[in-house]
KEGU-203946 format. One line per 2 residues: their letters; for each residue x, y, z of C-alpha. Coordinates in pm, whole numbers, plus 50000, padded with zeros to 5 digits. Example, Ala and Ser with C-alpha at 12.3 -4.5 7.8 and 13.67 -1.06 7.14 Angstrom:
BEGIN
AS = 51230/49550/50780 ~ 51367/49894/50714
***
This chain:
BEGIN
XX = 11101/42985/23850 ~ 10792/43200/23810
XX = 10678/43401/24111 ~ 10334/43453/23966
XX = 10032/43330/24159 ~ 09825/43069/23978
XX = 09455/43154/23958 ~ 09175/43061/23715
XX = 09089/43301/23437 ~ 08822/43548/23546
XX = 08918/43536/23912 ~ 09238/43739/23885
XX = 09251/44034/24130 ~ 09291/44367/23956
XX = 09367/44719/24079 ~ 09151/44843/23790
XX = 08832/44835/23994 ~ 08492/44958/23881
XX = 08557/45270/24087 ~ 08885/45321/23900
XX = 08688/45354/23577 ~ 08535/45680/23699
XX = 08767/45825/23965 ~ 08935/46122/23803
XX = 08782/46032/23469 ~ 08705/46320/23236
XX = 08637/46199/22885 ~ 08741/46472/22640
XX = 08488/46576/22378 ~ 08561/46869/22150
XX = 08859/47102/22117 ~ 08861/47465/22004
XX = 09138/47724/21977 ~ 09070/48089/22049
XX = 09371/48315/22001 ~ 09635/48200/22248
XX = 09394/47980/22447 ~ 09294/47619/22399
XX = 08946/47509/22505 ~ 08798/47162/22538
XX = 08494/46989/22682 ~ 08509/46693/22915
XX = 08239/46466/23053 ~ 08284/46404/23425
XX = 08111/46100/23578 ~ 08195/46222/23928
XX = 07988/46535/23861 ~ 07679/46351/23745
XX = 07809/46311/23391 ~ 07795/46682/23312
XX = 08002/46837/23031 ~ 08237/47101/23171
XX = 08439/47337/22953 ~ 08807/47397/23027
XX = 09018/47692/22909 ~ 09395/47658/22903
XX = 09610/47972/22891 ~ 09956/47991/22725
XX = 10127/47946/23063 ~ 09946/47615/23116
XX = 09691/47749/23365 ~ 09358/47567/23333
XX = 09022/47709/23437 ~ 08683/47541/23459
XX = 08463/47786/23272 ~ 08106/47686/23353
XX = 07947/47748/23693 ~ 07889/47454/23924
XX = 07614/47224/23803 ~ 07595/47369/23450
XX = 07647/47130/23158 ~ 07721/47233/22799
XX = 07529/46964/22617 ~ 07261/46965/22349
XX = 06977/46727/22270 ~ 06964/46797/21895
XX = 06937/46457/21722 ~ 06939/46323/22084
XX = 07309/46240/22041 ~ 07412/46607/22056
XX = 07763/46735/21988 ~ 07860/47086/21882
XX = 07708/47229/22198 ~ 07941/47530/22227
XX = 08149/47785/22037 ~ 08405/48042/22144
XX = 08547/48348/21970 ~ 08751/48639/22106
XX = 08692/48519/22459 ~ 08313/48504/22424
XX = 08155/48165/22489 ~ 07816/48053/22359
XX = 07681/47718/22474 ~ 07366/47508/22489
XX = 07260/47453/22850 ~ 07156/47093/22914
XX = 06894/47194/23170 ~ 06675/47400/22937
XX = 06848/47363/22596 ~ 06864/47741/22545
XX = 07177/47915/22421 ~ 07371/48117/22677
XX = 07654/48365/22648 ~ 07942/48392/22894
XX = 08190/48676/22849 ~ 08541/48632/22982
XX = 08551/48758/23338 ~ 08171/48763/23373
XX = 08028/48609/23687 ~ 07721/48448/23535
XX = 07606/48341/23188 ~ 07308/48514/23029
XX = 07056/48365/22786 ~ 07070/48475/22423
XX = 06797/48246/22287 ~ 06431/48301/22363
XX = 06240/48076/22600 ~ 06027/47814/22422
XX = 05663/47748/22506 ~ 05741/47394/22626
XX = 06043/47248/22802 ~ 06325/47185/22555
XX = 06102/47314/22276 ~ 06396/47477/22096
XX = 06732/47303/22090 ~ 07056/47434/21936
XX = 07378/47283/21804 ~ 07677/47347/21578
XX = 07691/47717/21660 ~ 07936/47960/21502
XX = 07993/48319/21619 ~ 08000/48592/21354
XX = 08172/48899/21504 ~ 08040/49252/21479
XX = 08131/49426/21155 ~ 08089/49117/20939
XX = 07709/49118/20914 ~ 07648/49477/21012
XX = 07710/49636/21349 ~ 07579/49343/21547
XX = 07752/49016/21627 ~ 07550/48706/21541
XX = 07527/48338/21622 ~ 07455/48095/21339
XX = 07332/47755/21457 ~ 07120/47450/21389
XX = 06785/47481/21568 ~ 06565/47179/21627
XX = 06209/47285/21711 ~ 05984/47066/21921
XX = 05726/47340/21967 ~ 05378/47182/21962
XX = 05251/47374/21659 ~ 05566/47283/21462
XX = 05540/46913/21544 ~ 05169/46918/21456
XX = 05237/47083/21121 ~ 05534/46864/21024
XX = 05449/46542/21203 ~ 05792/46562/21366
XX = 06044/46816/21492 ~ 06176/47072/21242
XX = 06547/47131/21183 ~ 06656/47470/21050
XX = 06953/47705/21034 ~ 06896/48024/21227
XX = 07082/48344/21315 ~ 07043/48502/21659
XX = 07182/48835/21781 ~ 07472/48769/22018
XX = 07360/49056/22242 ~ 07053/48860/22358
XX = 06794/49086/22197 ~ 06598/48777/22085
XX = 06521/48688/22448 ~ 06274/48974/22472
XX = 06180/48968/22104 ~ 06185/48615/21953
XX = 06110/48768/21611 ~ 06476/48875/21599
XX = 06573/48511/21541 ~ 06621/48489/21165
XX = 06548/48159/20991 ~ 06814/48124/20722
XX = 06746/47772/20592 ~ 06427/47569/20626
XX = 06275/47285/20428 ~ 06529/46997/20437
XX = 06462/46730/20696 ~ 06810/46786/20841
XX = 07076/47058/20829 ~ 07424/47067/20972
XX = 07762/47238/20980 ~ 07678/47603/20902
XX = 08010/47767/20821 ~ 08056/48135/20738
XX = 08322/48233/20484 ~ 08608/48441/20631
XX = 08477/48758/20469 ~ 08120/48688/20572
XX = 07987/48694/20216 ~ 07886/48328/20193
XX = 07747/48050/20409 ~ 07809/47678/20350
XX = 07617/47393/20510 ~ 07515/47031/20457
XX = 07161/46898/20435 ~ 06979/46571/20377
XX = 06629/46424/20375 ~ 06457/46110/20499
XX = 06526/45821/20462 ~ 06898/45894/20414
XX = 07138/45913/20705 ~ 07427/46159/20678
XX = 07668/45878/20583 ~ 07434/45775/20301
XX = 07356/46089/20103 ~ 07406/46455/20189
XX = 07428/46777/19988 ~ 07680/47057/20029
XX = 07510/47391/19972 ~ 07657/47740/19943
XX = 07457/48063/19946 ~ 07546/48431/19927
XX = 07489/48635/20243 ~ 07333/48977/20197
XX = 07293/49211/20493 ~ 06967/49406/20461
XX = 06890/49655/20735 ~ 07155/49497/20956
XX = 06999/49151/20918 ~ 07155/48858/20725
XX = 06963/48704/20436 ~ 07063/48418/20207
XX = 07029/48429/19830 ~ 07139/48214/19540
XX = 07170/47884/19726 ~ 07349/47627/19509
XX = 07427/47259/19563 ~ 07804/47226/19518
XX = 07851/46855/19586 ~ 07674/46551/19721
XX = 07349/46383/19639 ~ 07244/46018/19614
XX = 07531/45784/19693 ~ 07765/46055/19823
XX = 07827/46157/20182 ~ 07970/46506/20236
XX = 08107/46608/20575 ~ 08268/46904/20749
XX = 08255/47195/20504 ~ 08543/47424/20600
XX = 08658/47754/20451 ~ 09032/47783/20393
XX = 09209/48111/20472 ~ 09204/48191/20098
XX = 08822/48146/20106 ~ 08827/47825/19903
XX = 08581/47568/20034 ~ 08707/47227/20149
XX = 08512/46924/20265 ~ 08533/46548/20310
XX = 08343/46330/20063 ~ 08330/45959/19985
XX = 08277/46018/19613 ~ 08626/45873/19538
XX = 08590/45494/19546 ~ 08381/45509/19863
XX = 08656/45655/20086 ~ 08601/45979/20279
XX = 08880/46193/20130 ~ 08952/46565/20122
XX = 08804/46770/19837 ~ 08803/47138/19751
XX = 08603/47364/19524 ~ 08826/47530/19265
XX = 08802/47883/19131 ~ 08576/47772/18848
XX = 08343/47585/19081 ~ 08481/47243/18991
XX = 08540/46991/19270 ~ 08876/46816/19295
XX = 09005/46549/19529 ~ 09310/46644/19737
XX = 09559/46383/19862 ~ 09366/46074/19749
XX = 09413/45776/19979 ~ 09248/45442/20045
XX = 09163/45549/20396 ~ 08908/45762/20578
XX = 08940/46133/20659 ~ 08599/46165/20817
XX = 08344/45943/20977 ~ 07971/45895/21028
XX = 07808/46208/21164 ~ 07638/46071/21471
XX = 07711/46395/21653 ~ 07769/46756/21557
XX = 08100/46933/21594 ~ 08326/46680/21425
XX = 08667/46811/21320 ~ 08879/46574/21112
XX = 09103/46827/20938 ~ 09233/47179/20991
XX = 09440/47444/20810 ~ 09778/47516/20968
XX = 09969/47842/20984 ~ 10232/47713/20737
XX = 09970/47641/20470 ~ 09949/47265/20517
XX = 09641/47074/20622 ~ 09648/46841/20924
XX = 09404/46553/20926 ~ 09300/46240/21114
XX = 09356/45950/20874 ~ 09210/45608/20953
XX = 09302/45283/20780 ~ 09279/44919/20886
XX = 09134/45012/21224 ~ 09415/45251/21325
XX = 09444/45629/21311 ~ 09735/45852/21210
XX = 09790/46224/21229 ~ 09876/46313/20870
XX = 09973/46624/20673 ~ 09853/46735/20331
XX = 10024/46987/20103 ~ 09754/47180/19912
XX = 10012/47272/19647 ~ 10060/46902/19569
XX = 09705/46766/19560 ~ 09811/46443/19393
XX = 10037/46343/19684 ~ 09878/46118/19953
XX = 09869/46240/20314 ~ 10202/46200/20494
XX = 10157/46025/20828 ~ 10350/46154/21129
XX = 10505/45927/21391 ~ 10317/46017/21708
XX = 10248/45686/21881 ~ 09876/45762/21860
XX = 09631/45504/21732 ~ 09325/45728/21761
XX = 09306/46092/21651 ~ 09004/46324/21662
XX = 08909/46691/21689 ~ 09199/46826/21483
XX = 09254/47203/21507 ~ 09530/47449/21425
XX = 09731/47533/21735 ~ 09710/47853/21940
XX = 09910/48164/21864 ~ 10266/48111/21984
XX = 10200/47752/22086 ~ 10187/47404/21938
XX = 10120/47364/21566 ~ 09819/47139/21617
XX = 09582/47050/21900 ~ 09367/46739/21901
XX = 09220/46459/22105 ~ 09447/46158/22085
XX = 09497/45816/22241 ~ 09741/45528/22205
XX = 09778/45165/22310 ~ 09895/45274/22653
XX = 09742/45624/22682 ~ 09380/45717/22734
XX = 09217/45983/22517 ~ 09331/46331/22615
XX = 09379/46680/22468 ~ 09726/46712/22319
XX = 09940/46976/22155 ~ 10150/46863/21858
XX = 10472/47037/21756 ~ 10582/46935/21409
XX = 10949/46848/21346 ~ 11192/47118/21236
XX = 10923/47380/21204 ~ 10906/47568/21533
XX = 11091/47595/21860 ~ 10975/47312/22080
XX = 10797/47398/22406 ~ 10975/47345/22735
XX = 10860/47074/22975 ~ 10790/47119/23343
XX = 10658/46889/23613 ~ 10304/47023/23611
XX = 10255/47015/23235 ~ 10489/46756/23085
XX = 10605/46757/22727 ~ 10707/46418/22611
XX = 10838/46246/22300 ~ 10592/45962/22269
XX = 10662/45717/21991 ~ 10456/45403/21995
XX = 10762/45201/22099 ~ 10813/45410/22413
XX = 10575/45207/22630 ~ 10716/44929/22841
XX = 10483/44675/22683 ~ 10536/44456/22381
XX = 10365/44632/22093 ~ 10474/44381/21830
XX = 10487/44523/21480 ~ 10233/44799/21544
XX = 10488/45078/21559 ~ 10704/44957/21270
XX = 10408/44931/21035 ~ 10294/45286/21101
XX = 10607/45495/21060 ~ 10553/45793/20832
XX = 10676/46141/20757 ~ 10870/46233/21070
XX = 10847/46234/21449 ~ 10625/46485/21625
XX = 10652/46615/21981 ~ 10340/46568/22192
XX = 10245/46800/22476 ~ 09991/46692/22733
XX = 09751/46985/22781 ~ 09615/46864/23113
XX = 09769/46637/23376 ~ 09684/46273/23326
XX = 09465/46124/23596 ~ 09648/45928/23862
XX = 09782/45603/23720 ~ 09605/45295/23854
XX = 09867/45054/23716 ~ 10194/45067/23526
XX = 10195/45003/23150 ~ 10304/44640/23191
XX = 09946/44564/23299 ~ 09794/44685/22971
XX = 09670/44446/22707 ~ 09778/44595/22375
XX = 09516/44617/22096 ~ 09583/44383/21804
XX = 09399/44461/21478 ~ 09285/44127/21333
XX = 09099/44004/21028 ~ 08920/43672/20992
XX = 08700/43487/20744 ~ 08325/43519/20772
XX = 08013/43409/20585 ~ 07986/43421/20205
XX = 08364/43439/20169 ~ 08398/43791/20306
XX = 08662/43917/20548 ~ 08564/44085/20875
XX = 08776/44280/21121 ~ 08824/44343/21489
XX = 09051/44459/21770 ~ 09175/44180/21998
XX = 09286/44225/22358 ~ 09443/43925/22533
XX = 09441/43862/22910 ~ 09733/44028/23084
XX = 09846/44038/23447 ~ 10209/44071/23559
XX = 10148/43895/23891 ~ 09908/43612/23805
XX = 09905/43322/23563 ~ 09630/43076/23471
XX = 09655/42701/23535 ~ 09842/42510/23266
XX = 09619/42383/22987 ~ 09333/42629/23044
XX = 09211/42898/22809 ~ 09045/43234/22885
XX = 08679/43319/22842 ~ 08605/43557/22555
XX = 08390/43869/22552 ~ 08284/43964/22199
XX = 08206/44334/22229 ~ 07982/44507/21974
XX = 07999/44879/21903 ~ 07688/45091/21862
XX = 07549/45260/21559 ~ 07554/45014/21393
XX = 07737/45256/21162 ~ 08031/45316/21391
XX = 08361/45141/21465 ~ 08574/44987/21739
XX = 08887/45190/21814 ~ 09231/45053/21897
XX = 09322/45258/22204 ~ 09362/45233/22576
XX = 09042/45239/22776 ~ 09029/45120/23133
XX = 08690/44970/23057 ~ 08862/44711/22836
XX = 09152/44664/23077 ~ 08902/44600/23358
XX = 08829/44269/23183 ~ 09173/44173/23052
XX = 09341/44221/23391 ~ 09088/43976/23538
XX = 09171/43708/23282 ~ 08926/43772/22998
XX = 09011/43797/22632 ~ 08807/44063/22455
XX = 08752/44130/22086 ~ 08577/44443/21956
XX = 08430/44347/21620 ~ 08417/44578/21319
XX = 08152/44375/21143 ~ 08023/44443/20793
XX = 07846/44780/20819 ~ 08117/44939/21032
XX = 08298/45257/20940 ~ 08665/45268/20849
XX = 08681/45029/20556 ~ 08509/45230/20281
XX = 08149/45263/20164 ~ 08116/44912/20014
XX = 08201/44757/20351 ~ 07970/45002/20528
XX = 07686/44904/20295 ~ 07718/44532/20366
XX = 07460/44588/20639 ~ 07197/44732/20403
XX = 06886/44511/20429 ~ 07095/44280/20647
XX = 07100/44415/21005 ~ 07074/44121/21236
XX = 07231/43897/20973 ~ 07573/44021/20860
XX = 07664/44165/21200 ~ 07565/43842/21374
XX = 07756/43631/21121 ~ 08071/43838/21170
XX = 08048/43830/21550 ~ 07997/43453/21542
XX = 08292/43426/21303 ~ 08517/43628/21536
XX = 08440/43404/21832 ~ 08477/43082/21633
XX = 08800/43203/21474 ~ 08960/43281/21809
XX = 08839/42953/21956 ~ 08967/42754/21656
XX = 09311/42916/21676 ~ 09344/42827/22045
XX = 09326/43183/22176 ~ 09012/43134/22389
XX = 08799/42866/22554 ~ 08532/42753/22302
XX = 08300/42667/22589 ~ 08311/43013/22746
XX = 08215/43259/22476 ~ 08000/43562/22564
XX = 07872/43860/22367 ~ 07797/44209/22492
XX = 07699/44542/22336 ~ 07505/44862/22378
XX = 07232/45025/22168 ~ 07269/44877/21819
XX = 07533/44650/21972 ~ 07267/44536/22215
XX = 07045/44438/21923 ~ 07328/44234/21771
XX = 07382/44071/22111 ~ 07017/43970/22138
XX = 07003/43858/21775 ~ 07315/43644/21816
XX = 07155/43472/22116 ~ 06815/43429/21950
XX = 06938/43308/21611 ~ 07252/43112/21698
XX = 07422/42888/21950 ~ 07777/43026/21950
XX = 07753/43211/22280 ~ 07696/43085/22632
XX = 07581/43423/22771 ~ 07500/43779/22668
XX = 07502/44128/22818 ~ 07264/44377/22662
XX = 07302/44749/22734 ~ 06993/44948/22627
XX = 06963/44738/22311 ~ 06683/44695/22061
XX = 06459/44391/22106 ~ 06168/44487/21875
XX = 06259/44652/21546 ~ 05901/44748/21467
XX = 05867/44923/21803 ~ 06191/45108/21734
XX = 06065/45220/21393 ~ 05743/45349/21551
XX = 05883/45507/21866 ~ 06235/45638/21811
XX = 06339/46000/21761 ~ 06346/46194/21435
XX = 06713/46150/21347 ~ 06685/45771/21333
XX = 06316/45743/21249 ~ 06394/45625/20894
XX = 06735/45468/20961 ~ 06585/45120/20948
XX = 06460/45179/20593 ~ 06812/45102/20476
XX = 06908/44845/20739 ~ 06586/44640/20732
XX = 06337/44792/20485 ~ 06062/45057/20482
XX = 05811/45024/20763 ~ 05530/44914/20765
XX = 05570/44780/20411 ~ 05841/44541/20531
XX = 05664/44452/20856 ~ 05719/44081/20802
XX = 06094/44137/20776 ~ 06090/44341/21097
XX = 05909/44058/21273 ~ 06150/43801/21133
XX = 06461/43987/21255 ~ 06335/44105/21597
XX = 06477/43902/21887 ~ 06160/43960/22089
XX = 05975/43735/21843 ~ 06226/43452/21885
XX = 06255/43419/22261 ~ 06174/43048/22225
XX = 06523/43009/22082 ~ 06690/43183/22378
XX = 06867/42921/22586 ~ 07136/43105/22782
XX = 07162/43360/23066 ~ 07120/43730/22988
XX = 07210/44054/23166 ~ 07020/44372/23074
XX = 07102/44734/23163 ~ 06878/45031/23079
XX = 06843/45406/23134 ~ 06487/45505/23218
XX = 06507/45840/23035 ~ 06636/45687/22711
XX = 06463/45847/22410 ~ 06667/45657/22149
XX = 06588/45305/22268 ~ 06297/45344/22513
XX = 06293/45132/22833 ~ 06007/44922/22699
XX = 06257/44750/22469 ~ 06458/44614/22762
XX = 06150/44540/22971 ~ 06004/44323/22692
XX = 06311/44103/22664 ~ 06351/44071/23042
XX = 05992/43954/23078 ~ 06046/43698/22803
XX = 06363/43563/22969 ~ 06189/43545/23306
XX = 05898/43358/23151 ~ 06139/43097/23016
XX = 06302/43055/23355 ~ 06648/43151/23227
XX = 06899/43312/23463 ~ 06905/43690/23422
XX = 07016/44023/23566 ~ 06824/44346/23514
XX = 06931/44693/23627 ~ 06740/45009/23527
XX = 06861/45356/23625 ~ 06662/45671/23691
XX = 06806/45985/23532 ~ 07012/45805/23266
XX = 06962/45854/22895 ~ 07116/45661/22605
XX = 07444/45559/22763 ~ 07534/45590/23129
XX = 07709/45903/23251 ~ 07679/45894/23630
XX = 07966/45743/23827 ~ 07754/45533/24059
XX = 07563/45375/23770 ~ 07878/45300/23569
XX = 08027/45129/23875 ~ 07714/44929/23949
XX = 07680/44814/23588 ~ 08038/44693/23555
XX = 08036/44507/23885 ~ 07703/44346/23800
XX = 07841/44225/23468 ~ 08145/44072/23637
XX = 07923/43897/23893 ~ 07700/43773/23609
XX = 07985/43628/23402 ~ 08130/43467/23715
XX = 07803/43284/23774 ~ 07778/43176/23408
XX = 08139/43065/23362 ~ 08195/42919/23706
XX = 08457/43141/23862 ~ 08459/43352/24177
XX = 08551/43716/24109 ~ 08823/43858/24329
XX = 08607/44168/24374 ~ 08347/44184/24648
XX = 08028/44254/24452 ~ 07674/44300/24576
XX = 07457/44057/24376 ~ 07241/44252/24127
XX = 06865/44206/24097 ~ 06760/43915/23879
XX = 06695/43549/23921 ~ 06763/43193/23816
X = 07116/43155/23950
***
């Protein structure tokens, strides 16, 4: 006889509270290896969402590197990434407060600026820095970086910010004399990934122009570096790969000074390529999968050269990630996947001297994203575990939950040993609480197949009344050129442990299924994505997995637009939750930042030439069709989707007399980073769905501002 308590879906009590989402949370960002040390960044909601840098020594000792209150974060492209670099113990980082570059030597008490002060706040912003040590480009050490200039005279001359590659003296001489900043590359609308050849004689980078986005069309350029009077100059720049219809990512110099990169030139899949001795480009380890992804942020690392000559890479296929190995001597052989138990892999780097073979950010069905060391089988002596820094063999079948066929389908070229590089935060629940991600596919409009990650309700101590079905949250990722990841996040488990089913939809236009699938959204944003989200909900309702009368949709940014469009143009959903989403496409085209200022050319059409299409697809112009409750959440310092977008849709909902919730937060940008705001948002959503679907949450929640309930 079951000892479980019987409670309606949605009202289940859960130890995964809104506070649990942020207590001890430290979302890892980027990983770097410097000699025997491993460094990583982590965003800490409990510290106001700042990005701290952590250095881990060979003995496992971890040190917070940045002084209290300092955040290593850049505003280039507004999404940032690549905000710091380290070499030989010297750290260079972009300071969030003023966007200048600072240097912090090991053992130094305070960082010192190395970039000059702009004439206006945040006038010069830096990203994707690389340190060139003394002796490579003359007696001085240099920093090569992307600089985005918002100086008034630059914006007036260009009509927008200017993006360039620059070199700055590492000793800080440019602070007193800004003329010592050398502009290496100027002219393209965007530049990225400056990478100096090991001998210092060449520089590689990627570039692209409006209206392309970096996943549409980029060029890989290589130039010779000449040092004249102790100052680097570029000559003989040549486009090596890329152009219309080809996306090139992550140029990386191999130890033998051959140039590698990821490109989708082979059948639309981002695969590894290298430039041969004669300048010809060849694919390495061809595979119908992705080694690379859309460059929303700087600093991406999807592959790395190992000490034994192999190449480690993050390989994605069918919504799941593997750590895989490539043998450069056998370029025709596909990548060999390792058995790690991970379903998401990012930030791949060669391991530290005397340590693990590989370091990366990884996550699994029952493990949150964290920095990990990977020791490959039969190659090196395995590290020794201790209580403070556990080493653990973590196959996917090791969790105490039922993972179905997920592990069996993903076995590859051997078992790896995983070493946790920092202690996991205190466990809120045991693994038997976790809803395991299920990759699914389902039919959608026009005969196409769409994809998603399904999470079913799960609670070891509660069951629902016989004959009832759970409410469904259809969750939409941002971008829209991004993807849902199959991995443990407490944000998802917050819902499933309360009795919700949740599906994260990889609609047409998402990454991970090749360029043709990614391009399904061209001229069809607000159509294909909505059709696929509707199809996911209807498929799960038709198969008896969820209650067809309690379907809701939620998303942020581009996902917020899809949420609003689904509510304005269809009747599948009974409620929606919009996080800083787009309501007026024309306003977005007029007001957004440089990086995305022409993004809608491909998704909707050129503006203002296609103004009628913008009007047709904008939810704000179809509020008469809105018939269900809506929750809206917005950061008041958002430069990507300005607050006016949310305010317009809230006013329209209020005018119709529909129930609504609206929370706006001072000091938040595009995505919420502060603990108190994350907590308030999640609790307000739960309260909102309780009102809509007729259940009483087990949590005591202060009613959010709104009306109509």
